ZAMIVO-253011 format. One record per residue: x, z, y of N, C-alpha, C, O, CB in turn; residue in one letter; residue number from 1. Coordinates in pm, 1 decimal, always signed. Last residue first. Glycine has a CB too. Example, Ala and Ser with C-alpha at 12.3 -4.5 7.8 and 13.67 -1.06 7.14 Angstrom:
% residues 2
+1285.0/+708.0/-225.0/+1367.0/+714.0/-106.0/+1290.0/+787.0/+3.0/+1340.9/+803.9/+113.8/+1408.4/+572.5/-59.8/S/2
+1319.0/+780.0/-569.0/+1230.0/+780.0/-450.0/+1320.0/+780.0/-330.0/+1423.6/+846.5/-331.9/+1130.8/+904.6/-447.3/A/1
This chain:
% residues 145
+3201.6/+29119.4/+4068.1/+3166.7/+29172.7/+3911.2/+3338.6/+29262.3/+3886.4/+3363.3/+29320.3/+3780.7/+3128.1/+28992.3/+3764.0/X/145
+2973.9/+29143.6/+4378.2/+3142.7/+29139.7/+4284.2/+3112.3/+29216.7/+4151.1/+3043.9/+29315.6/+4124.6/+3300.2/+29243.4/+4377.9/X/144
+2741.4/+28956.1/+4480.1/+2772.3/+29121.4/+4399.3/+2882.2/+29047.2/+4325.4/+2887.8/+28948.0/+4252.6/+2624.2/+29217.1/+4274.3/X/143
+2706.3/+28896.5/+4808.7/+2705.3/+28876.5/+4679.9/+2735.8/+28970.5/+4579.2/+2758.0/+29084.1/+4621.1/+2770.5/+28790.9/+4664.1/X/142
+2512.7/+29044.2/+5103.1/+2660.3/+29016.6/+5062.7/+2639.8/+28997.2/+4924.3/+2552.7/+29073.1/+4881.7/+2773.1/+29135.1/+5094.6/X/141
+2160.0/+28957.8/+5180.5/+2246.1/+29034.7/+5127.2/+2395.3/+28991.4/+5102.2/+2397.5/+28871.6/+5073.8/+2189.8/+29068.0/+5021.9/X/140
+2031.0/+28736.0/+5410.2/+2071.0/+28731.6/+5280.8/+2165.1/+28888.2/+5263.3/+2241.0/+28914.5/+5356.5/+2161.5/+28577.6/+5255.7/X/139
+1803.4/+28982.9/+5669.1/+1910.1/+28782.2/+5614.5/+1963.9/+28827.4/+5458.6/+1938.1/+28935.1/+5405.0/+2138.5/+28723.6/+5758.6/X/138
+1661.4/+29053.5/+5824.1/+1619.8/+29014.4/+5689.7/+1687.2/+28915.7/+5606.5/+1660.2/+28825.5/+5527.2/+1501.3/+28972.6/+5697.6/X/137
+1789.7/+29173.4/+6053.4/+1729.8/+29224.2/+5956.6/+1713.9/+29175.7/+5841.1/+1747.9/+29243.7/+5744.3/+1643.0/+29248.0/+5985.7/X/136
+1884.7/+28900.2/+6168.8/+1940.4/+28995.5/+6124.7/+1920.1/+29135.5/+6060.8/+2014.6/+29203.7/+6021.4/+1983.4/+28999.9/+6191.0/X/135
+1645.4/+28753.2/+6213.2/+1734.3/+28729.6/+6101.0/+1838.2/+28836.1/+6091.7/+1877.5/+28853.7/+5976.4/+1799.6/+28595.6/+6111.7/X/134
+1525.0/+28963.6/+6400.7/+1441.4/+28947.7/+6272.5/+1535.2/+28916.0/+6159.0/+1542.3/+28978.7/+6053.3/+1330.0/+28830.4/+6285.1/X/133
+1574.0/+28903.1/+6628.0/+1620.9/+29021.1/+6538.5/+1526.9/+28965.9/+6445.6/+1431.6/+28914.0/+6503.8/+1605.7/+29192.5/+6587.5/X/132
+1413.4/+28695.3/+6739.8/+1574.6/+28722.3/+6745.0/+1572.2/+28791.2/+6706.6/+1526.5/+28827.0/+6815.1/+1659.4/+28736.3/+6833.8/X/131
+1118.3/+28737.5/+6694.4/+1241.3/+28698.4/+6595.8/+1404.1/+28693.4/+6626.6/+1494.1/+28688.7/+6542.8/+1213.2/+28563.2/+6556.6/X/130
+1106.7/+29075.0/+6725.8/+1074.3/+28973.5/+6780.6/+1177.1/+28892.6/+6725.9/+1291.9/+28932.1/+6705.2/+1058.5/+28982.2/+6917.4/X/129
+884.2/+29243.2/+6458.3/+1027.2/+29241.2/+6514.8/+1003.0/+29145.1/+6598.6/+890.5/+29096.6/+6586.4/+1152.2/+29214.1/+6421.2/X/128
+615.3/+29218.6/+6364.4/+681.7/+29355.3/+6353.3/+793.8/+29362.9/+6467.3/+802.5/+29454.3/+6549.3/+750.2/+29377.4/+6199.0/X/127
+402.8/+29019.4/+6487.8/+555.9/+29010.3/+6438.9/+513.2/+29133.3/+6475.0/+430.2/+29169.7/+6558.2/+699.2/+28918.6/+6499.0/X/126
+46.0/+29017.7/+6606.7/+203.9/+29027.7/+6596.2/+323.3/+29069.1/+6555.2/+351.9/+29180.8/+6598.3/+229.1/+29041.3/+6643.4/X/125
-198.9/+29201.4/+6496.4/-142.1/+29078.3/+6541.3/-17.3/+29085.1/+6598.8/+11.5/+29195.6/+6644.9/-220.4/+29018.4/+6627.5/X/124
-423.9/+29309.2/+6216.2/-304.2/+29304.5/+6309.8/-213.2/+29224.6/+6392.5/-130.9/+29169.4/+6319.5/-244.1/+29337.0/+6264.9/X/123
-663.3/+29313.9/+6119.4/-627.3/+29161.7/+6169.2/-547.0/+29201.1/+6289.2/-563.0/+29167.0/+6406.4/-768.1/+29052.1/+6212.1/X/122
-788.1/+29545.4/+5900.1/-724.5/+29540.6/+6038.5/-684.2/+29404.2/+6039.6/-665.2/+29368.8/+5923.3/-600.2/+29643.6/+6067.1/X/121
-833.0/+29559.4/+5631.4/-909.8/+29517.7/+5659.5/-866.1/+29454.5/+5833.7/-904.1/+29346.3/+5878.4/-1008.9/+29613.3/+5620.1/X/120
-618.1/+29787.5/+5537.1/-631.1/+29644.2/+5473.7/-715.6/+29545.9/+5567.9/-659.5/+29437.4/+5583.5/-707.9/+29654.4/+5323.6/X/119
-700.9/+29954.2/+5713.0/-567.3/+29888.8/+5696.1/-590.7/+29781.1/+5648.1/-585.0/+29676.8/+5713.2/-471.1/+29949.5/+5619.9/X/118
-948.7/+30037.7/+5585.9/-941.9/+30039.5/+5751.5/-790.2/+29952.7/+5759.4/-797.5/+29866.2/+5846.7/-936.1/+30233.6/+5836.1/X/117
-863.6/+30128.0/+5309.2/-940.5/+29991.5/+5353.1/-971.3/+29925.8/+5479.2/-1006.8/+29809.1/+5495.5/-1051.0/+29998.1/+5315.0/X/116
-684.1/+30357.3/+5357.0/-635.7/+30212.5/+5311.5/-752.0/+30070.1/+5373.9/-733.7/+29969.7/+5442.8/-635.7/+30220.4/+5113.6/X/115
-915.0/+30502.0/+5479.9/-796.3/+30437.6/+5520.1/-767.1/+30336.9/+5495.4/-791.5/+30233.7/+5557.9/-711.9/+30479.4/+5497.6/X/114
-1036.3/+30515.3/+5215.1/-1138.3/+30425.8/+5366.7/-993.3/+30404.3/+5451.3/-964.1/+30289.7/+5485.6/-1299.8/+30564.8/+5495.5/X/113
-905.8/+30598.5/+5009.9/-931.8/+30482.9/+5000.0/-980.9/+30439.7/+5118.9/-972.5/+30318.4/+5138.1/-1002.6/+30461.5/+4903.6/X/112
-855.1/+30854.0/+5149.0/-740.0/+30777.3/+5121.0/-779.8/+30646.3/+5137.1/-735.9/+30572.6/+5225.3/-681.5/+30800.2/+4990.8/X/111
-1116.6/+30935.5/+5123.9/-1059.8/+30936.7/+5266.3/-935.3/+30865.9/+5294.7/-899.0/+30824.4/+5404.8/-1035.9/+31069.5/+5307.5/X/110
-1160.8/+30982.3/+4843.0/-1231.0/+30889.4/+4929.9/-1176.1/+30872.5/+5065.1/-1206.9/+30764.6/+5115.8/-1365.2/+30929.0/+4942.8/X/109
-1002.9/+31187.6/+4802.9/-974.6/+31044.9/+4787.7/-1033.0/+30934.3/+4856.7/-984.5/+30833.8/+4908.7/-994.2/+31017.5/+4675.0/X/108
-936.0/+31350.8/+5093.9/-1014.8/+31342.8/+4919.7/-964.1/+31198.6/+4929.5/-911.9/+31127.7/+5015.5/-1233.8/+31369.2/+4884.2/X/107
-664.7/+31502.3/+5236.4/-695.4/+31414.4/+5258.6/-801.7/+31387.9/+5074.9/-748.6/+31404.0/+4965.1/-558.0/+31332.3/+5320.8/X/106
-501.6/+31780.5/+5447.7/-559.7/+31719.8/+5270.1/-640.6/+31593.9/+5296.5/-689.4/+31595.4/+5409.5/-688.6/+31845.9/+5169.0/X/105
-272.7/+31850.4/+5603.5/-359.0/+31794.0/+5608.7/-367.8/+31717.0/+5481.9/-294.3/+31634.5/+5427.7/-359.3/+31739.6/+5716.0/X/104
-31.6/+31990.8/+5634.9/-121.5/+32051.0/+5597.9/-273.3/+31974.3/+5569.1/-369.9/+32033.7/+5521.1/-117.1/+32144.4/+5685.8/X/103
+162.2/+31803.1/+5700.1/+189.0/+31849.9/+5540.8/+86.8/+31954.5/+5508.5/+87.2/+32010.8/+5399.0/+347.8/+31919.7/+5512.0/X/102
+107.0/+31721.9/+5970.6/+51.9/+31665.3/+5883.4/+98.7/+31731.7/+5729.8/+38.2/+31676.3/+5638.0/+79.7/+31524.2/+5911.0/X/101
+308.0/+31920.6/+6108.7/+171.3/+31975.6/+6045.7/+94.8/+31873.7/+5949.9/+25.6/+31919.8/+5859.1/+67.0/+32013.8/+6167.4/X/100
+521.3/+31780.0/+6111.2/+531.4/+31872.1/+5975.8/+391.3/+31925.0/+5999.8/+345.9/+31982.5/+5900.8/+667.4/+32004.9/+5964.3/X/99
+487.0/+31640.4/+6410.3/+469.1/+31568.3/+6281.0/+431.2/+31659.8/+6153.2/+329.4/+31632.2/+6089.8/+602.0/+31493.0/+6251.3/X/98
+393.5/+31866.5/+6536.9/+305.5/+31807.2/+6524.6/+293.8/+31737.5/+6393.6/+205.2/+31736.8/+6308.1/+302.3/+31744.9/+6620.1/X/97
+716.6/+31912.4/+6603.9/+606.4/+32053.4/+6526.1/+447.4/+31969.7/+6468.9/+393.5/+32012.3/+6366.8/+544.8/+32214.1/+6697.4/X/96
+790.5/+31700.0/+6669.3/+834.7/+31746.0/+6538.3/+755.9/+31840.2/+6476.1/+728.3/+31858.0/+6357.5/+957.7/+31797.2/+6543.0/X/95
+626.5/+31682.0/+6921.9/+661.3/+31601.1/+6782.3/+638.7/+31633.8/+6678.8/+541.3/+31624.0/+6604.2/+768.6/+31576.8/+6754.9/X/94
+790.1/+31957.1/+7015.2/+653.6/+31898.1/+7004.1/+614.0/+31865.6/+6885.4/+581.1/+31931.8/+6787.0/+636.1/+31790.2/+7074.3/X/93
+1032.3/+31816.4/+7073.7/+1006.7/+31950.4/+6959.2/+893.1/+31944.0/+6957.1/+868.6/+31906.4/+6842.5/+1047.8/+32105.6/+6985.0/X/92
+1108.6/+31492.4/+7040.9/+1075.0/+31586.1/+7142.7/+1040.8/+31688.8/+7010.2/+1027.4/+31658.3/+6891.7/+941.2/+31537.5/+7270.7/X/91
+1151.7/+31262.5/+6934.3/+1279.9/+31299.3/+7026.0/+1256.6/+31471.0/+7087.7/+1335.0/+31544.8/+7147.4/+1287.0/+31168.9/+7178.0/X/90
+1160.4/+31068.9/+6583.4/+1107.1/+31174.3/+6687.5/+1216.8/+31258.6/+6778.9/+1322.8/+31307.2/+6739.3/+1022.7/+31283.6/+6603.7/X/89
+1059.2/+30885.6/+6427.6/+1156.8/+30910.2/+6472.4/+1063.6/+30996.3/+6581.6/+952.2/+30988.2/+6633.2/+1255.7/+30791.2/+6501.2/X/88
+979.6/+30985.6/+6014.9/+898.2/+30959.3/+6192.0/+1037.8/+31007.9/+6278.5/+1109.9/+31103.3/+6249.4/+713.1/+31103.2/+6244.2/X/87
+1011.5/+30895.5/+5747.5/+1074.8/+30927.1/+5844.2/+1023.0/+30924.4/+5976.6/+1045.4/+30821.0/+6039.6/+1164.7/+30868.4/+5836.0/X/86
+782.6/+30992.3/+5418.6/+796.2/+30944.8/+5566.9/+883.5/+30989.5/+5652.8/+877.9/+31111.0/+5671.6/+694.2/+30962.3/+5632.4/X/85
+810.5/+30912.3/+5107.3/+866.3/+30957.1/+5232.1/+882.2/+30904.5/+5360.2/+954.9/+30815.8/+5405.1/+961.2/+30981.0/+5212.4/X/84
+672.1/+30852.7/+4811.8/+651.9/+30829.5/+4985.7/+720.0/+30900.8/+5056.6/+650.7/+31000.9/+5074.5/+521.8/+30855.2/+5046.9/X/83
+673.8/+31059.6/+4581.1/+779.0/+30946.6/+4585.9/+769.3/+30829.0/+4716.7/+845.7/+30732.5/+4720.9/+761.1/+30865.5/+4439.4/X/82
+491.5/+31190.7/+4560.5/+609.4/+31233.6/+4593.0/+706.3/+31171.7/+4595.2/+820.1/+31216.2/+4609.6/+636.3/+31308.3/+4543.6/X/81
+172.8/+30980.7/+4676.9/+267.7/+31058.5/+4605.4/+413.5/+31122.2/+4639.5/+452.6/+31101.7/+4754.4/+284.9/+30988.7/+4515.4/X/80
+6.5/+30944.8/+4883.2/+53.2/+30849.2/+4787.4/+100.4/+30895.2/+4694.4/+62.9/+30837.8/+4592.2/+131.7/+30769.1/+4822.1/X/79
+30.4/+31127.0/+5074.8/-102.2/+31155.7/+4985.9/-68.2/+31011.0/+4855.3/-131.9/+31002.4/+4750.3/-292.8/+31131.6/+5112.2/X/78
+192.9/+31064.1/+5271.2/+214.4/+31190.6/+5214.1/+102.5/+31175.7/+5031.0/+123.3/+31214.6/+4916.1/+147.3/+31330.8/+5361.3/X/77
+8.5/+30909.6/+5406.0/+124.6/+30857.6/+5333.0/+179.8/+30926.1/+5243.7/+219.3/+30874.1/+5139.4/+217.0/+30828.0/+5402.9/X/76
-180.6/+31043.6/+5507.7/-191.2/+30914.4/+5400.5/-91.4/+30920.4/+5336.3/-91.2/+30935.9/+5214.2/-199.0/+30771.6/+5449.1/X/75
-19.8/+31200.8/+5674.6/-74.5/+31278.5/+5566.2/-119.7/+31174.1/+5481.3/-103.1/+31201.1/+5362.4/-185.7/+31380.6/+5604.3/X/74
+24.2/+31027.6/+5871.1/+157.3/+31092.9/+5739.9/+90.3/+31181.4/+5679.1/+161.2/+31258.4/+5614.3/+313.6/+31180.5/+5792.3/X/73
-190.9/+30983.4/+5991.5/-137.1/+30870.1/+5902.6/-52.1/+30921.4/+5830.3/-36.9/+30873.9/+5717.7/-78.1/+30756.6/+5963.6/X/72
-277.4/+31237.2/+6106.1/-338.1/+31205.2/+5954.4/-263.3/+31096.9/+5867.1/-256.5/+31092.0/+5744.3/-492.5/+31148.5/+5967.8/X/71
-57.2/+31280.3/+6259.2/-94.9/+31389.6/+6130.3/-185.7/+31323.9/+6038.4/-182.5/+31342.1/+5916.7/-175.1/+31535.3/+6179.1/X/70
-181.5/+31088.3/+6420.7/+0.4/+31065.9/+6357.4/-22.0/+31198.5/+6232.3/+9.9/+31177.0/+6115.3/+181.0/+31122.4/+6526.7/X/69
-432.5/+31181.6/+6525.9/-418.0/+31075.6/+6470.6/-247.4/+31047.3/+6375.9/-235.7/+30982.9/+6271.7/-452.7/+30983.8/+6593.5/X/68
-456.4/+31524.6/+6412.7/-441.5/+31381.4/+6519.4/-430.0/+31298.1/+6451.3/-417.0/+31307.8/+6329.3/-330.7/+31358.2/+6619.1/X/67
-741.5/+31688.8/+6324.9/-608.8/+31667.6/+6342.6/-593.1/+31575.1/+6403.8/-688.2/+31520.6/+6460.0/-539.9/+31659.8/+6250.1/X/66
-1025.5/+31709.7/+6173.8/-979.7/+31804.7/+6290.4/-784.8/+31823.5/+6295.0/-718.2/+31925.4/+6276.8/-1069.3/+31979.7/+6251.3/X/65
-1152.5/+31529.9/+6095.6/-1049.5/+31613.7/+5999.8/-997.5/+31711.1/+6073.6/-922.1/+31795.3/+6024.9/-928.8/+31535.4/+5938.5/X/64
-1232.4/+31395.6/+6291.4/-1334.7/+31428.1/+6201.2/-1260.3/+31517.9/+6062.1/-1315.0/+31555.4/+5958.3/-1412.3/+31276.0/+6157.5/X/63
-1006.9/+31273.0/+6413.9/-1103.0/+31398.5/+6487.8/-1174.1/+31474.1/+6380.6/-1176.9/+31597.1/+6377.6/-1230.1/+31338.3/+6597.5/X/62
-921.1/+31085.5/+6261.9/-899.6/+31237.8/+6241.5/-925.1/+31328.9/+6346.2/-873.9/+31439.6/+6362.4/-769.9/+31265.0/+6207.4/X/61
-1132.8/+30941.7/+6276.3/-1137.9/+30963.9/+6104.0/-1048.7/+31103.6/+6159.5/-1083.4/+31215.0/+6120.3/-1041.5/+30813.0/+5960.5/X/60
-1100.1/+30837.3/+6526.9/-1229.5/+30901.3/+6483.3/-1218.7/+30940.6/+6343.7/-1325.6/+30978.4/+6295.9/-1351.0/+30808.4/+6500.3/X/59
-849.1/+30711.1/+6491.0/-864.3/+30833.6/+6542.2/-972.8/+30944.2/+6511.0/-964.4/+31064.2/+6484.9/-869.4/+30808.2/+6655.8/X/58
-895.5/+30547.9/+6330.8/-822.8/+30611.5/+6252.6/-823.5/+30790.3/+6353.9/-809.8/+30908.2/+6321.1/-662.1/+30508.3/+6229.4/X/57
-996.7/+30352.2/+6465.0/-1033.3/+30397.8/+6395.5/-1046.5/+30503.1/+6333.7/-1148.1/+30555.9/+6288.6/-1020.8/+30358.9/+6370.4/X/56
-788.8/+30340.7/+6686.1/-922.9/+30351.6/+6697.4/-1001.3/+30428.6/+6635.6/-1062.8/+30526.5/+6678.0/-965.6/+30262.7/+6681.9/X/55
-642.3/+30176.5/+6556.8/-573.5/+30328.2/+6586.1/-713.7/+30373.9/+6626.9/-739.9/+30480.4/+6570.9/-430.5/+30349.4/+6723.0/X/54
-748.9/+29902.6/+6506.7/-749.0/+30019.2/+6373.9/-698.2/+30165.0/+6416.9/-705.3/+30260.0/+6338.9/-634.5/+29967.2/+6240.7/X/53
-752.3/+29872.8/+6770.5/-895.5/+29851.3/+6725.1/-849.7/+29958.7/+6589.3/-901.6/+30068.9/+6571.6/-956.2/+29655.5/+6688.9/X/52
-497.3/+29841.4/+6907.7/-565.4/+29944.8/+6890.0/-670.2/+30006.6/+6825.6/-694.3/+30126.8/+6813.6/-579.8/+29955.4/+6953.2/X/51
-440.3/+29595.2/+6810.2/-397.8/+29637.1/+6722.5/-457.7/+29783.4/+6736.8/-475.9/+29853.2/+6637.0/-263.1/+29608.9/+6715.7/X/50
-624.5/+29443.3/+7048.4/-640.7/+29377.1/+6925.3/-554.7/+29551.9/+6813.3/-637.8/+29611.7/+6745.1/-527.9/+29172.7/+6932.5/X/49
-392.8/+29513.9/+7267.6/-578.9/+29605.3/+7237.4/-589.4/+29542.2/+7134.7/-526.5/+29621.7/+7065.0/-744.7/+29581.9/+7349.8/X/48
-160.0/+29404.2/+7195.2/-135.3/+29538.5/+7202.8/-280.2/+29585.2/+7178.1/-305.3/+29671.9/+7094.4/-64.3/+29586.7/+7340.6/X/47
-159.5/+29101.3/+7218.8/-162.9/+29203.7/+7093.7/-209.3/+29353.2/+7076.5/-270.8/+29406.4/+6984.1/-41.0/+29214.4/+7056.6/X/46
-107.1/+29052.7/+7496.5/-194.4/+29002.5/+7443.9/-226.0/+29052.3/+7269.6/-334.0/+29021.9/+7218.9/-160.5/+28868.2/+7473.6/X/45
+79.2/+29239.5/+7535.8/-32.1/+29239.4/+7648.9/-149.4/+29176.9/+7543.7/-254.5/+29234.1/+7515.1/+9.2/+29127.6/+7810.4/X/44
+275.0/+29324.3/+7281.2/+250.2/+29252.7/+7363.1/+97.2/+29234.4/+7467.4/+2.2/+29205.3/+7394.8/+283.9/+29164.1/+7292.0/X/43
+337.6/+29510.4/+7067.0/+337.4/+29568.0/+7188.6/+297.7/+29458.1/+7335.3/+292.4/+29493.9/+7453.0/+485.8/+29632.2/+7191.7/X/42
+409.4/+29311.0/+6870.6/+277.2/+29395.2/+6823.6/+222.4/+29442.1/+6944.1/+101.0/+29436.1/+6963.3/+303.7/+29525.5/+6722.5/X/41
+686.4/+29212.7/+6953.3/+528.1/+29144.0/+7012.1/+392.8/+29217.0/+6967.8/+284.3/+29188.9/+7018.7/+504.1/+28978.2/+6948.0/X/40
+860.1/+29416.6/+7155.6/+792.7/+29369.2/+7047.2/+628.9/+29287.5/+7025.7/+514.4/+29304.2/+7067.6/+797.4/+29481.6/+6984.1/X/39
+955.1/+29476.8/+7399.5/+981.7/+29357.6/+7383.4/+902.7/+29297.3/+7197.6/+898.3/+29185.7/+7145.8/+1162.9/+29358.7/+7410.5/X/38
+808.2/+29693.1/+7470.7/+763.9/+29571.5/+7529.1/+814.6/+29414.3/+7466.6/+764.2/+29302.1/+7471.5/+809.1/+29588.5/+7672.6/X/37
+1041.3/+29912.2/+7330.2/+859.6/+29861.6/+7289.2/+792.7/+29714.9/+7346.4/+734.1/+29637.6/+7270.5/+740.8/+29988.5/+7370.6/X/36
+1169.3/+29945.6/+7520.4/+1198.3/+29830.0/+7465.5/+1066.2/+29781.3/+7363.8/+1016.5/+29672.5/+7334.7/+1339.1/+29850.1/+7392.2/X/35
+1072.6/+30060.2/+7855.3/+1067.9/+30065.9/+7750.2/+1100.6/+29924.2/+7653.3/+1068.1/+29812.6/+7693.8/+957.4/+30123.1/+7745.8/X/34
+1046.8/+29944.0/+8141.3/+1168.9/+29943.3/+8038.9/+1212.0/+29977.8/+7900.5/+1316.6/+29952.9/+7840.6/+1236.1/+29996.9/+8080.2/X/33
+787.9/+30045.8/+8195.5/+834.0/+29934.8/+8238.1/+933.5/+29862.8/+8119.8/+911.6/+29769.9/+8042.0/+900.6/+29967.2/+8371.2/X/32
+730.6/+30284.4/+7921.7/+747.5/+30232.8/+8083.0/+770.3/+30080.3/+8059.0/+772.0/+30014.1/+7955.2/+895.5/+30309.6/+8179.5/X/31
+302.6/+30290.9/+7893.7/+469.3/+30364.0/+7797.4/+526.4/+30237.1/+7918.0/+461.9/+30150.9/+7977.6/+513.2/+30325.0/+7530.1/X/30
+131.2/+30349.0/+7895.8/+120.4/+30489.0/+7859.2/+290.0/+30461.6/+7818.3/+371.3/+30532.8/+7759.4/-16.6/+30544.7/+7724.0/X/29
-1.1/+30087.6/+7971.1/+33.5/+30164.8/+8119.7/+117.0/+30277.9/+8021.7/+207.9/+30315.0/+8096.0/-134.1/+30239.6/+8242.3/X/28
-109.4/+30003.4/+7750.4/+38.7/+29956.4/+7780.8/+82.5/+30038.8/+7867.7/+199.8/+30075.1/+7859.3/+60.8/+29818.0/+7834.2/X/27
-263.2/+30277.6/+7620.2/-267.7/+30175.4/+7684.7/-155.5/+30095.0/+7707.9/-65.8/+30159.8/+7653.9/-314.5/+30203.6/+7777.7/X/26
-259.4/+30464.6/+7445.1/-383.0/+30416.9/+7415.7/-423.6/+30316.9/+7543.5/-536.4/+30279.9/+7576.2/-483.8/+30542.9/+7390.6/X/25
-70.5/+30658.8/+7257.2/-48.1/+30557.3/+7333.5/-183.2/+30504.7/+7335.8/-235.2/+30495.3/+7224.7/+59.6/+30467.8/+7288.8/X/24
-110.4/+30904.0/+7106.6/-109.6/+30913.5/+7181.2/-71.8/+30764.4/+7311.2/-52.7/+30783.1/+7431.4/-57.6/+31015.2/+7150.4/X/23
-167.5/+30796.2/+6794.8/-261.1/+30811.0/+6942.9/-256.7/+30879.6/+7077.9/-353.7/+30908.5/+7147.9/-364.2/+30859.6/+6916.2/X/22
+65.0/+30713.3/+6693.9/+51.3/+30833.2/+6686.2/-120.7/+30881.7/+6749.4/-169.2/+30994.4/+6739.0/+182.9/+30887.9/+6763.9/X/21
+12.6/+30443.6/+6611.2/-48.7/+30547.9/+6517.9/-0.1/+30721.8/+6554.0/-16.6/+30820.3/+6482.0/+6.8/+30499.7/+6353.7/X/20
+241.3/+30379.2/+6805.1/+88.0/+30316.7/+6843.4/-20.6/+30428.7/+6748.2/-115.4/+30486.1/+6801.7/+69.3/+30111.4/+6777.0/X/19
+517.2/+30437.1/+6736.5/+461.7/+30575.2/+6887.4/+270.8/+30512.3/+6854.7/+179.6/+30591.4/+6878.5/+562.5/+30509.3/+7164.7/X/18
+593.7/+30242.5/+6567.9/+700.3/+30305.8/+6690.2/+559.3/+30364.3/+6795.4/+526.4/+30324.5/+6907.1/+834.2/+30144.3/+6791.3/X/17
+427.8/+30351.4/+6345.6/+398.5/+30252.7/+6413.1/+491.3/+30263.7/+6555.4/+428.6/+30301.5/+6654.4/+245.5/+30251.6/+6426.0/X/16
+494.0/+30580.4/+6211.4/+368.4/+30604.2/+6310.9/+399.8/+30461.8/+6377.1/+391.3/+30474.0/+6499.3/+371.9/+30761.4/+6431.6/X/15
+695.4/+30541.9/+6027.1/+567.6/+30524.6/+6017.1/+506.4/+30569.4/+6081.1/+419.6/+30630.6/+6018.8/+524.2/+30541.7/+5937.2/X/14
+960.8/+30439.1/+6047.9/+878.6/+30402.7/+6089.2/+726.4/+30434.5/+6097.4/+646.7/+30366.5/+6162.1/+904.9/+30332.2/+6060.7/X/13
+1010.6/+30387.0/+5731.9/+1055.1/+30388.1/+5855.2/+948.1/+30376.4/+5928.0/+848.1/+30315.1/+5890.5/+1147.1/+30299.4/+5883.6/X/12
+968.1/+30546.6/+5414.2/+903.4/+30494.7/+5490.3/+945.3/+30504.6/+5660.3/+920.6/+30609.1/+5720.3/+788.2/+30542.4/+5450.5/X/11
+1095.4/+30487.2/+5069.5/+1160.8/+30565.5/+5223.3/+1064.4/+30509.0/+5371.4/+1117.2/+30414.8/+5430.5/+1368.3/+30497.7/+5253.1/X/10
+1027.3/+30593.2/+4786.2/+1002.0/+30490.6/+4920.7/+1000.4/+30575.2/+5081.1/+945.4/+30659.5/+5151.9/+826.3/+30409.0/+4896.9/X/9
+1208.5/+30610.0/+4490.2/+1160.3/+30681.3/+4636.8/+1085.8/+30571.7/+4712.6/+1102.2/+30455.0/+4677.3/+1298.3/+30738.6/+4740.9/X/8
+1217.2/+30485.9/+4218.9/+1275.4/+30473.7/+4281.5/+1174.0/+30581.0/+4440.6/+1051.1/+30587.4/+4437.3/+1312.8/+30317.8/+4260.3/X/7
+1152.2/+30478.0/+3898.8/+1204.5/+30584.7/+3979.5/+1237.4/+30593.7/+4096.1/+1293.8/+30699.6/+4123.7/+1284.6/+30620.4/+3944.5/X/6
+1052.5/+30277.4/+3774.0/+1222.2/+30240.1/+3763.6/+1227.1/+30418.5/+3901.5/+1323.2/+30436.4/+3976.2/+1296.9/+29985.9/+3860.6/X/5
+817.2/+30333.3/+3873.7/+784.9/+30258.1/+3728.9/+955.8/+30299.6/+3733.5/+965.6/+30395.1/+3656.5/+707.1/+30049.7/+3711.2/X/4
+799.7/+30282.7/+4147.5/+758.0/+30400.2/+4076.2/+812.2/+30433.5/+3918.0/+838.5/+30543.0/+3868.3/+610.4/+30388.1/+4076.1/X/3
+861.0/+30048.7/+4206.1/+953.3/+30151.0/+4246.2/+931.5/+30238.7/+4184.8/+1028.9/+30303.1/+4145.9/+960.4/+30189.6/+4362.3/X/2
+779.2/+29790.4/+3929.6/+735.2/+29860.7/+4058.9/+842.3/+30017.8/+4093.9/+888.6/+30082.2/+3999.7/+548.3/+29905.4/+4029.4/X/1
């Protein structure tokens, strides 16, 4: 595993393009020209289904006295020092909120509760539009000796 090899995991888009921030409650919360509307998980059919998990996380975040985004990032941080979330941030207020995740301490039971909710969630839609997937997951260049 990565941990056995001493390789850290960099968690790209840990807030799921904003859906796990808890700030997007409907497609009306993102503009008509927003690029996320191209991603299958944000389609009219899939988005409401994907909010079910977000709503579960939001309820737990309220119990913890933090935001949904902070709970999400705290869960990643709870996996170990070798898990490094890199949330994209375009506003200072979001940067400050994200940094607050370091102060959210989760019990082992809460970490398990979040993992169980994620594993049981019926996430709908691919992460990327199929037109982009071929460019992201193509073969790597051949190794040179």
